[in-house]
C-alpha positions as CSV (number, residue, x, y, z in Angstrom):
1,M,5.4,-25.0,1.8
2,E,3.3,-22.2,2.4
3,P,4.7,-19.2,4.4
4,E,2.6,-19.8,7.7
5,N,4.3,-23.1,7.8
6,A,7.8,-22.0,7.5
7,D,10.0,-21.8,10.7
8,S,11.6,-18.1,10.5
9,V,10.8,-14.9,9.4
10,G,13.7,-15.3,6.8
11,E,12.0,-18.4,5.3
12,R,8.6,-16.9,5.2
13,V,10.1,-14.0,3.2
14,R,11.7,-15.9,0.6
15,L,8.6,-18.2,0.2
16,V,6.6,-14.9,-0.1
17,L,8.9,-13.6,-2.7
18,G,8.8,-16.9,-4.6
19,N,5.1,-16.4,-4.7
20,I,5.0,-13.1,-6.0
21,R,7.6,-14.0,-8.7
22,H,5.2,-17.2,-9.7
23,A,2.0,-15.1,-9.8
24,A,3.7,-12.3,-11.9
25,E,5.0,-14.8,-14.4
26,R,1.5,-16.5,-14.6
27,A,-0.1,-13.1,-15.6
28,G,2.7,-12.6,-18.1
29,R,4.1,-9.9,-16.0
30,L,7.8,-9.3,-15.1
31,P,8.2,-10.0,-11.7
32,E,10.1,-7.0,-10.8
33,S,6.8,-5.0,-11.6
34,V,5.6,-6.1,-8.4
35,R,6.9,-4.8,-5.0
36,L,6.3,-6.4,-1.4
37,V,5.3,-3.9,1.2
38,A,6.2,-5.8,4.7
39,A,3.3,-4.9,7.2
40,T,5.3,-4.2,10.4
41,K,2.3,-3.3,12.7
42,T,3.1,-4.6,16.2
43,V,6.2,-6.5,14.8
44,S,9.5,-6.1,16.8
45,V,12.7,-4.5,15.3
46,E,14.5,-7.9,15.5
47,R,11.7,-9.9,13.8
48,I,12.0,-6.9,10.8
49,Q,15.7,-7.1,11.0
50,E,15.4,-10.8,10.2
51,G,13.2,-9.8,7.3
52,I,15.5,-7.3,5.9
53,A,18.4,-9.8,5.9
54,A,16.1,-11.8,3.8
55,G,15.4,-9.3,1.4
56,L,12.8,-6.8,2.5
57,C,13.2,-3.6,1.4
58,L,10.0,-1.8,1.7
59,L,8.3,-1.5,5.1
60,G,4.7,-0.5,5.7
61,E,3.6,1.1,9.0
62,N,0.0,1.7,10.5
63,R,1.1,3.9,13.4
64,M,3.1,7.1,13.5
65,Q,4.5,6.6,16.9
66,E,5.3,2.7,16.4
67,A,7.0,3.9,13.0
68,L,8.9,6.8,14.5
69,A,10.4,4.5,17.0
70,K,11.3,1.7,14.2
71,M,12.6,4.2,12.1
72,E,15.3,5.3,14.8
73,R,16.2,2.0,15.3
74,L,16.6,1.2,11.5
75,R,17.9,4.2,10.6
76,D,21.3,2.1,9.0
77,A,18.9,-0.4,7.1
78,S,18.4,0.0,3.5
79,V,14.7,0.3,3.8
80,R,12.1,2.8,2.4
81,W,9.0,3.3,4.5
82,H,5.1,3.6,3.3
83,F,2.3,4.6,5.8
84,I,-0.5,2.1,5.0
85,G,-2.8,2.9,7.8
86,Q,-5.6,5.2,8.1
87,L,-4.6,8.7,8.3
88,Q,-6.4,11.6,10.5
89,R,-6.2,14.9,9.0
90,R,-4.8,15.9,12.7
91,K,-2.1,13.8,12.4
92,V,-0.9,15.0,8.7
93,R,1.7,17.1,10.0
94,S,3.8,14.1,11.7
95,V,3.4,12.0,8.4
96,I,4.8,14.4,6.2
97,G,8.1,13.9,4.7
98,L,8.7,10.4,6.7
99,F,7.2,8.3,4.1
100,D,8.0,7.9,0.6
101,V,4.3,7.0,-0.1
102,I,0.9,7.2,1.9
103,H,-1.4,4.6,0.8
104,S,-4.4,5.8,2.4
105,V,-5.8,9.1,1.2
106,D,-9.3,8.7,1.5
107,S,-11.1,12.0,0.9
108,V,-10.6,15.2,-0.7
109,E,-10.3,16.9,2.6
110,L,-7.4,14.9,3.7
111,A,-5.8,15.4,0.5
112,Q,-6.3,19.1,0.8
113,E,-4.5,18.7,4.4
114,I,-1.5,16.9,2.9
115,D,-1.0,19.3,0.3
116,R,-1.1,22.1,2.8
117,R,1.5,20.6,5.0
118,A,3.6,19.1,2.1
119,G,3.5,22.8,1.0
120,Q,4.6,24.0,4.3
121,A,7.6,21.6,4.5
122,G,8.7,22.6,0.9
123,I,8.0,19.0,-0.6
124,T,5.8,17.1,-2.9
125,Q,4.3,14.1,-1.2
126,A,3.5,11.0,-3.3
127,I,0.1,9.3,-2.2
128,L,-2.2,6.9,-3.4
129,L,-6.0,7.1,-3.5
130,E,-8.0,4.7,-1.3
131,V,-11.2,3.3,-2.9
132,N,-13.8,1.5,-1.1
133,M,-14.4,-1.0,-4.1
134,G,-17.1,-2.9,-1.7
135,G,-18.9,-0.1,-0.7
136,E,-18.7,-1.0,2.8
137,A,-20.3,1.3,5.4
138,T,-17.5,0.5,7.8
139,K,-14.8,1.3,5.4
140,A,-13.1,4.6,4.5
141,G,-12.4,5.5,0.9
142,F,-13.5,7.2,-2.4
143,H,-16.7,5.6,-3.6
144,P,-15.6,3.9,-7.4
145,D,-18.3,5.9,-8.9
146,E,-17.3,9.4,-7.8
147,I,-13.3,9.2,-7.5
148,V,-13.3,9.8,-11.3
149,D,-15.1,13.3,-11.1
150,Q,-12.6,14.4,-7.9
151,I,-9.4,13.8,-10.2
152,P,-9.3,17.3,-11.6
153,T,-9.5,18.7,-8.1
154,L,-6.9,16.5,-6.6
155,G,-4.6,16.6,-9.5
156,A,-4.7,20.6,-9.1
157,M,-3.2,20.1,-5.6
158,P,0.6,21.6,-6.2
159,H,2.1,19.6,-3.5
160,L,0.7,16.1,-4.2
161,R,1.9,13.5,-6.6
162,I,-0.9,10.9,-7.1
163,Q,0.5,7.7,-8.0
164,G,-2.2,5.6,-8.2
165,L,-5.1,3.6,-6.4
166,M,-5.4,1.4,-3.1
167,T,-7.9,-0.9,-1.9
168,I,-9.0,-3.3,0.7
169,P,-11.7,-5.7,-0.6
170,P,-14.5,-7.2,1.8
171,P,-13.3,-10.2,3.5
172,T,-13.7,-13.2,1.7
173,P,-13.2,-16.8,2.5
174,E,-11.3,-17.6,-0.4
175,P,-8.8,-15.8,-2.2
176,E,-10.5,-16.1,-6.0
177,Q,-13.5,-14.1,-4.3
178,A,-11.5,-11.0,-4.1
179,R,-10.5,-11.2,-7.9
180,S,-13.4,-9.0,-9.0
181,Y,-12.6,-6.2,-6.4
182,F,-9.0,-6.1,-7.7
183,R,-9.9,-6.3,-11.4
184,G,-12.3,-3.4,-10.8
185,L,-9.6,-1.4,-9.2
186,R,-7.5,-2.1,-12.4
187,E,-10.1,-0.8,-14.6
188,L,-11.0,2.1,-12.7
189,A,-7.2,3.3,-12.7
190,G,-7.4,2.8,-16.4
191,R,-10.3,5.2,-16.5
192,I,-8.4,7.8,-14.6
193,A,-5.6,7.5,-16.6
194,D,-7.5,8.3,-19.6
195,Q,-8.0,11.9,-18.2
196,R,-4.5,12.8,-18.7
197,V,-4.6,15.1,-16.1
198,A,-1.2,16.4,-14.5
199,A,0.5,15.3,-11.6
200,V,-1.8,12.1,-11.8
201,T,-0.3,9.1,-12.9
202,M,-1.9,5.5,-12.4
203,Q,1.6,3.9,-12.0
204,E,0.7,2.1,-8.7
205,L,-2.0,-0.3,-7.6
206,S,-1.8,-1.3,-3.7
207,M,-4.0,-4.3,-3.4
208,G,-3.6,-7.6,-1.9
209,M,-2.7,-8.9,1.4
210,S,-1.6,-11.9,3.0
211,H,-4.9,-13.8,2.2
212,D,-5.0,-12.8,-1.4
213,Y,-2.0,-11.0,-2.7
214,E,-1.2,-13.7,-5.5
215,V,-4.7,-13.0,-6.9
216,A,-4.1,-9.3,-6.4
217,I,-0.9,-9.7,-8.4
218,E,-2.6,-11.5,-11.5
219,E,-5.0,-8.8,-11.6
220,G,-2.1,-6.0,-11.6
221,A,-1.0,-4.9,-8.3
222,T,2.3,-3.4,-8.2
223,L,2.3,-3.2,-4.4
224,V,1.3,-5.8,-2.0
225,R,1.0,-5.4,1.7
226,V,1.9,-8.5,3.5
227,G,2.1,-9.0,7.0
228,T,0.8,-12.4,8.7
229,A,2.4,-14.4,6.0
230,I,5.7,-13.1,6.6
231,F,5.5,-12.2,10.5
232,G,2.5,-14.4,11.8
233,A,-0.8,-13.6,13.5
234,R,-1.0,-10.3,15.1
235,H,-1.7,-9.5,18.8
236,V,-2.9,-6.1,19.1
C-alpha cells in the first residue's frame, strides 16, 4: 500500500518509515542512517500528535509564527525541530536557538547573519547549506560550481556548525529523474569534505521529499523531508 492510500496519519507514518528502511537496505545502508523529518506546514497539532504516536520524532517547519504556536502546544512531546523553509535575514533572530538545524542557508550573507545572531545568543547554530543543483532561476541556493570556494569563509564563522548540504531538485514527473541531482549533491559533499575545513562536516544530506525520497536515500540522503505522503495534500 502506498502512503497516500492509507486511511490514517499513523498508518502513513508507518508506511513511510517502512519505505525508508527498505530503500536504505537496497542501497546497502543501515536504516538508522536515514532520519525522517516530517514537514508539518499547515498541519494541525492534532494530526501531528497522531504522527508522533506512530513514531515521528523530527518535525520540520517552514514558517516561524506557525512553528512557535506548535512548539508551545507540543512542548511536552519528545520531538525535535528543524527549520526547513526559506529564511530571510530579518527573521534570523527569531529562529536562533529554537531549531536544532536550519536546512536552508542559501548565501554567505545569510550565514553571516546567523553567525552574528548566534554569537549574541551565546550558542553555536547547526546549519545545512542549500545548493541549487538544477541551476533554476526561481530557486535560492549556492551554485554547485561556486560553493566549494566559499567553504573556507563559511567555516571560519565561529558560531556556525556546518553539518552538510540540502537541495530541492527541479520538479520531475518520475522520481528516477531526480537521481542525478541527488547523486550530484552527494559528490559535491565529498569534494567539500576533502577540504578538511574545521567546523565543516558533511555528515548530513537533506534531500528527497514525498515524491522521490526513496531515490534520494539510494543516493545517500540522511534526512528526508516528507509532508504530503504523511499528512495529505496541502491547502495553503
